Phi, psi and omega in degrees: 000323180293324180295324177294319179296313180294322178294322178294316178297317178297318180295317180294319179295320180289326177289329179292333180285339181281144180295157184295327182293324181279333186261007184298120180089339184288317186294313180297316179296322180293321179295311180295316180295323179294317178294315180297318179295324179296317181282343180258049174105025176058046176242053184297319182293317178297318178295322179294319178295315179294320178296322177297314179298316179293320180297318178294319178299314181295320179295321178294320179296319178294321179295320178295319180294325179286331181282329182286141176292153181295129179278133178292139178278163179301326179294320179292326179295320180292322180291326178293330181286334182287000000 
C-alpha cells in the first residue's frame, strides 16, 4: 500500500513539473486510468499511462473543435436563403 502511495506522489510531482500545455488532459486521464488499472488486476502504472495518452488525445480533439468555426447546419442554410 505504501508503494502505491509513493508512486502516486511521485507521479503527481512529476506531472506538476510539466508545463500546462503539454500535460493538458494527461493528469486527469492518468488518475482515472491508474485507479481503474489498480482495481482491474493491480496494473495501476499501465492504466495511468494509457489514461494519460487518452486524456491528451481527448484534449487535442476538443481544442481542434473549439478552433474550427461553427459549420452551418442545413436548417440554418435554408433560413439564410429566405
